[in-house]
C-alpha positions in Angstrom: 7.6 76.8 1.0 9.7 76.8 -2.1 13.2 74.9 -1.9 15.5 74.7 -4.7 13.0 76.4 -6.8 10.3 73.6 -5.7 7.0 74.1 -3.9 7.2 70.8 -1.4 4.6 70.3 0.8 5.6 69.0 4.7 4.9 65.6 4.0 7.0 65.3 0.9 9.9 66.6 3.2 9.4 63.9 5.7 10.0 61.4 2.4 13.4 63.6 2.0 13.9 62.7 5.5 13.5 59.0 4.8 15.6 59.1 1.7 18.7 60.3 3.9 18.6 63.5 2.0 20.3 65.4 4.6 21.1 68.6 2.4 17.4 68.9 2.2 17.0 68.4 6.0 19.5 71.2 6.8 17.8 73.3 4.4 14.5 72.8 6.4 16.3 73.7 9.6 17.5 77.3 8.1 14.0 77.3 6.6 12.6 77.1 10.3 10.5 73.9 9.6 8.6 72.7 12.4 10.4 69.3 13.0 7.3 68.2 15.3 4.6 68.5 12.8 2.7 65.3 12.6 1.3 63.4 9.5 -2.3 62.1 9.0 -1.4 59.2 10.9 -0.3 61.1 14.1 3.5 60.7 13.5 6.3 63.2 13.8 9.8 62.9 11.7 11.4 61.3 14.6 8.7 58.7 15.4 8.7 57.7 11.5 12.6 57.4 11.3 12.5 55.1 14.8 9.7 53.3 12.6 12.3 53.1 9.4 14.9 52.0 11.9 16.8 55.0 10.6 19.5 55.8 13.5 21.6 58.5 11.2 18.2 60.3 10.2 16.9 60.1 13.9 20.1 61.1 15.3 20.3 64.4 13.2 16.6 65.2 14.0 17.2 65.3 17.9 20.5 67.1 17.4 18.3 69.8 15.3 15.5 70.0 18.0 13.2 67.1 17.3 11.2 67.1 20.5 12.0 63.0 22.2 8.9 63.8 24.3 6.6 64.4 21.6 3.4 61.6 21.8 1.5 60.0 18.8 -2.2 60.1 18.9 -2.1 56.8 20.5 -0.2 58.0 23.3 3.1 56.5 23.0 6.4 58.7 22.6 9.2 58.1 20.5 10.9 55.8 23.3 8.2 53.5 23.0 8.6 53.3 19.3 12.2 52.4 19.6 11.3 49.7 22.4 8.4 48.1 20.0 10.7 47.7 17.5 13.5 46.2 19.5 16.2 49.1 18.5 18.7 49.3 21.4 20.5 51.9 19.4 18.0 53.9 19.0 16.5 53.8 22.7 20.3 54.3 23.9 20.1 57.9 21.7 16.8 58.7 23.2 17.8 58.0 26.8 21.1 59.9 26.3 18.9 63.0 25.0 16.6 63.2 28.3 13.5 60.8 27.2 11.4 60.0 30.3 12.1 56.5 31.2 9.5 56.1 33.5 6.8 57.5 31.3 3.5 55.8 31.6 1.2 54.9 28.3 -2.2 56.5 29.8 -4.1 54.0 27.0 -3.2 50.7 28.5 -1.0 51.9 31.5 2.4 50.3 30.2 5.9 51.9 30.8 8.9 51.7 28.7 10.1 48.8 31.3 7.0 46.6 31.0 7.4 46.9 27.1 11.1 46.0 26.6 10.2 43.0 29.1 7.2 41.7 27.0 9.6 42.2 23.9 11.5 40.0 25.8 15.1 42.0 25.1 17.7 42.3 27.9 19.8 44.6 26.2 17.2 47.6 26.2 16.0 46.4 30.0 19.3 47.4 30.6 19.8 50.1 29.1 16.3 51.5 30.6 17.6 50.7 34.4 20.8 52.2 34.0 18.8 55.5 33.3 16.8 55.0 36.0 13.9 52.9 35.4 11.7 51.9 38.3 12.0 48.3 38.8 9.4 48.4 41.5 6.8 50.2 39.0 3.3 48.8 39.7 0.9 49.3 36.5 -2.4 48.4 35.7 -2.8 46.7 32.6 -6.2 45.4 31.2 -7.2 45.8 35.1 -4.5 43.6 36.2 -1.8 44.9 38.0 1.6 44.2 36.7 5.6 44.6 37.9 8.4 44.1 36.2 9.6 41.3 38.2 6.1 39.3 37.7 6.1 39.8 34.3 10.0 38.6 33.6 8.9 35.5 35.7 5.6 35.4 33.5 7.8 35.7 30.2 10.3 33.1 31.5 13.3 35.3 30.8 16.0 34.6 33.5 18.3 37.0 32.5 15.9 39.7 33.1 14.8 38.4 36.4 18.7 38.6 37.1 18.9 42.0 35.8 15.7 43.4 37.9 16.9 41.6 41.0 20.4 43.5 40.6 18.4 47.0 40.4 16.2 46.4 43.5 13.3 44.5 42.2 10.9 44.0 45.1 10.8 40.0 45.6 8.3 40.2 48.2 6.0 42.5 46.4 2.2 40.7 47.0 0.0 41.0 44.1 -3.6 39.7 43.4 -4.1 37.0 40.4 -7.6 35.3 40.2 -8.4 36.2 43.7 -5.3 34.8 45.0 -2.5 36.5 46.9 0.9 36.1 45.0 4.7 36.7 45.3 7.2 36.1 42.5 9.0 33.2 44.4 4.9 31.5 44.3 4.7 32.5 40.8 8.0 30.8 40.2 7.1 27.8 42.0 3.9 27.9 40.4 5.4 28.1 36.6 8.0 25.0 37.7 10.5 27.8 36.9 14.1 27.4 38.7 14.6 31.3 38.5 13.0 30.9 42.3 16.7 30.2 43.4 17.0 33.7 42.3 14.2 35.2 44.2 15.2 33.2 47.4 18.8 34.3 47.4 17.6 37.7 46.9 15.3 37.6 50.5 12.2 36.3 49.2 9.8 35.3 51.7 9.5 31.5 52.2 6.6 31.9 55.2 4.5 33.9 52.9 0.8 32.8 52.8 -0.6 33.0 49.5 -4.2 31.9 48.5 -6.0 33.7 51.3 -3.6 32.2 53.4 -3.8 28.8 52.7 -0.8 27.9 50.4 3.0 28.9 51.4 5.9 28.1 49.0 6.5 24.9 50.7 3.2 23.5 50.2 3.1 24.8 46.6 6.6 23.0 45.7 5.1 19.9 47.2 1.7 20.1 45.3 3.7 20.7 42.1 5.9 17.4 42.9 9.3 19.5 43.1 11.8 17.9 45.4 14.6 20.1 44.2 12.6 23.2 45.2 11.5 21.5 48.3 14.9 21.1 49.4 16.0 24.7 48.6 13.2 25.8 50.6 13.7 23.7 53.6 17.4 25.1 53.2 16.0 28.4 53.4 13.9 28.3 56.7 10.4 27.1 55.1 8.7 25.4 58.2 8.6 21.8 57.3 5.2 21.6 60.2 3.1 24.4 58.6 -0.5 23.5 58.3 -2.9 25.5 56.0 -6.2 24.2 55.8 -6.1 21.1 57.7 -3.0 19.7 55.9 0.9 19.7 56.7 3.6 19.2 54.2 4.1 15.8 54.9 0.3 15.1 54.7 0.5 16.7 51.5 3.4 14.9 49.9 1.6 11.6 51.1 -1.4 12.4 49.1 0.6 13.1 46.2 2.3 9.5 46.2 5.9 11.5 46.8 8.1 9.1 48.3 11.2 11.2 47.8 9.6 14.3 49.2 8.1 12.3 52.3 11.6 10.8 52.7 13.0 14.4 52.8 10.4 15.8 55.0 10.9 13.3 57.5 14.8 13.8 57.3 14.0 17.3 58.2 11.7 16.5 61.0 8.6 16.5 59.9 6.2 15.6 63.0 5.0 12.4 61.8 2.5 12.0 64.5 0.7 15.5 63.6 -2.9 15.5 63.6 -4.9 17.3 61.2 -8.1 19.2 62.0 -9.9 16.5 60.7 -8.4 13.9 63.4 -6.2 12.3 60.9 -2.2 11.7 61.3 0.2 11.2 58.3 0.2 7.2 58.8 -4.0 7.3 58.1 -3.0 9.3 55.2 -0.4 6.8 53.7 -2.7 3.6 54.4 -5.4 5.2 53.0 -3.5 6.0 49.8 -2.1 2.6 49.7 -5.6 1.3 49.5 -6.2 3.2 46.7 -3.1 2.9 44.8 -1.4 -0.3 45.7 1.7 -1.0 45.4 2.7 2.9 44.3 2.1 4.1 47.8 3.9 1.0 49.9 7.2 2.6 50.0 5.5 5.7 51.3 3.8 3.3 54.1 7.2 2.0 55.2 9.1 5.2 55.6 6.2 6.9 57.7 5.6 3.4 59.8 9.6 3.4 60.2 9.5 7.6 61.5 6.5 6.6 64.1 8.1 3.5 65.5 11.5 5.6 65.6 9.7 8.2 67.4 7.8 5.6 70.0 8.9 2.0 69.6 5.9 1.1 72.2 3.5 2.8 69.8 0.1 0.5 69.7 -0.9 -0.5 66.3 -3.6 1.5 65.0 -6.8 -0.2 63.8 -7.1 1.0 60.7 -3.4 -0.8 59.9 -5.0 -4.1 61.3 -7.5 -4.1 58.9 -4.8 -3.9 55.9 -3.3 -7.4 56.1 0.0 -6.4 54.3 0.1 -3.1 56.2 -0.2 -5.0 59.7 2.7 -7.1 58.6 4.8 -4.5 57.8 4.3 -2.5 61.3 5.1 -6.0 62.9 8.3 -6.6 60.6 9.6 -3.2 61.1 9.0 -3.3 65.1 11.0 -6.6 65.1 13.7 -5.3 62.9 14.2 -2.2 64.9 14.5 -4.2 68.1 17.1 -6.7 66.6 20.2 -6.5 68.4 23.3 -5.2 66.4 25.7 -6.3 69.5 25.4 -6.7 73.2 22.3 -4.7 74.2 22.6 -2.5 70.9 19.6 -2.4 68.5 19.1 -0.6 65.2 16.6 1.4 67.1 19.6 2.7 69.5 21.9 3.2 66.8 19.2 5.5 65.0 18.5 7.5 68.0 21.8 8.0 69.7 23.0 11.5 69.7 26.3 11.1 71.4 28.9 11.3 68.8 31.3 9.7 70.9 29.3 6.4 71.7 28.8 6.5 67.7 32.3 6.7 67.6 33.0 3.7 69.3 30.0 1.9 67.7 31.5 2.9 64.4 34.8 0.7 65.4 32.8 -2.7 66.7 33.5 -5.5 64.2 30.0 -6.9 65.4 28.2 -3.9 64.1 29.9 -3.7 60.8 29.3 -7.3 60.2 25.5 -7.2 61.0 25.0 -3.9 58.7 27.1 -5.4 56.0 25.1 -8.7 56.0 21.5 -7.0 56.4 20.1 -6.0 53.2 18.4 -3.1 54.8 18.7 -0.4 51.6 16.2 -2.2 49.6 13.5 -3.2 52.4 13.8 -0.3 54.6 15.4 2.7 52.5 14.3 5.3 55.6 16.0 3.3 58.2 19.0 2.3 56.2 19.6 5.9 55.4 19.4 6.9 59.1 21.7 4.1 60.2 24.0 5.0 57.6 24.3 8.5 58.4 24.8 8.0 62.1 27.2 5.3 61.3 29.4 7.9 59.1 28.9 10.3 62.1 30.6 7.8 64.4 33.5 7.4 61.9 34.1 10.9 61.4 34.0 11.7 64.9 36.5 8.9 65.5 38.7 10.1 62.8 39.0 13.5 64.3 40.0 12.3 67.7 42.9 9.7 65.7 44.0 12.8 63.8 44.1 15.0 67.1 45.9 12.0 69.1 48.2 11.5 66.0 49.0 15.0 65.6 50.2 14.7 69.6 52.5 12.4 69.2 53.9 13.7 65.9 54.3 16.9 67.5 56.4 15.4 70.5 58.7 13.7 68.5 59.4 16.4 65.8 58.0 19.6 67.0 57.6 20.9 63.6 53.6 21.8 63.4 53.1 25.5 62.9 49.8 27.1 64.7 47.9 27.1 61.6 48.0 23.4 61.3 47.0 22.9 65.0 43.7 25.0 64.7 42.5 23.1 61.6 43.2 19.6 63.4 41.5 20.6 66.5 39.0 23.1 65.3 36.0 20.3 64.9 36.6 19.3 68.6 34.9 20.2 71.6 36.6 21.3 74.6 35.5 17.7 76.3 37.6 16.2 73.2 40.6 18.4 73.6 41.1 17.4 77.7 40.6 13.4 76.4 43.1 14.0 73.9 45.7 15.5 76.5 44.5 12.8 79.1 45.3 9.7 76.4 49.0 11.7 75.4 49.8 12.4 79.3 49.1 8.4 79.7 51.2 7.5 76.7 54.0 9.4 77.3 54.1 8.5 81.3 54.3 4.8 79.9 57.6 6.0 77.5 60.2 7.6 79.6 62.1 8.3 76.9 59.1 10.3 75.1 60.3 8.5 71.9 57.0 8.5 70.1 58.7 7.3 66.8 57.9 3.4 67.8 54.4 4.3 68.4 52.2 2.2 66.1 49.0 2.6 64.3 47.4 -0.2 66.4 48.8 1.6 69.8 47.2 5.1 68.2 43.8 3.2 67.3 43.9 1.9 71.0 44.4 5.4 72.9 42.0 6.8 70.5 39.6 4.4 71.6 40.0 5.1 75.5 38.5 8.5 74.7 34.8 7.3 73.9 34.8 6.0 77.2 35.6 8.9 79.1 
């Protein structure tokens, strides 16, 4: 072909493309040059313009009929080339002109979405997803099955993880890695990545059993010494007493010497008397670990002993404890302190096990109890016991305050009658039906003693005395 009186080969024409000589390009089109012809490297003009990051030339070629689906010798389309070069503008151009967003490279099984994730480019990932990229495509790369979500987790890119979840990525897809069954949640926890919170919020199965059924997300979080993840999993319904291969979460936390996780599991009703398939209890494991790691595990032994005695104050001291003098003494001290009387017949054990919030409210107002709790240094010696006592005490204070507020509102209303319906709902919403009856009873008793029904002289001490009556009804 002779252009402008000069004989030019096809490859010289390609160089004209790259020099942005658009007049020459137009001339080629007029002469019906094959824009999809490949050079010795298997590149078309479109491929070369993309590799040169030349958006203007690529755009003109596409408008003039260049095939966006053309495949190079290595099996890559123009879209793969644009993604490989991290060029979101050309990616968008190709997608706009119909490039196949879910094409699979037969050579390595990679899709455009997987390539964009591997390149850590959330902008390109967004374009691909908007144009219909399959967020759940399963590809086999080097004999390993890969999904976009699992790859994004492995690449540690939370922005892309969030994008994939937004576009419907399956958080419970089960893959096999090194002969172990894994999900996105297990992979997140295994890599100690907090994107696990994303997948949990999108419905990840907290009860999934991986590693041939031996590992749950909770057990893996404990194994990784990740208390924040343990708390989050329990909040989302993880089974605190699930047994895997003879090990419960509590036993695993004890063996890992993590007192923070042990305390949290016990607070969430881990079974302190569970027996493993080997016939051992959490207390046995705690004492055994103490023998090897003294004094690191002493705090854990304290936690477990207190929990055992809270469940059964009359529990007999196991023989394996008698063999450890320091642990035996700790058992005896714990038993004594639980039986210590706070006031009258009320002991620490009674306070910890009390479920009646009206009784707790009465206890919280007892000056003798307050004095004992203030003088006794439980926090340092018995952190778990102290935490339970304080929690119970706070329940009582909250209950008492709710009842006092309700009584106060009744008297205020009688004096001024200005409380609207919304205020009453807010005041009474935390009270049980029985509480409402008692508040009414106290109010009626007070008003009977005040013929004028003038509650303006009702003092705070009168109100406290009246509210205390509620705890005995």
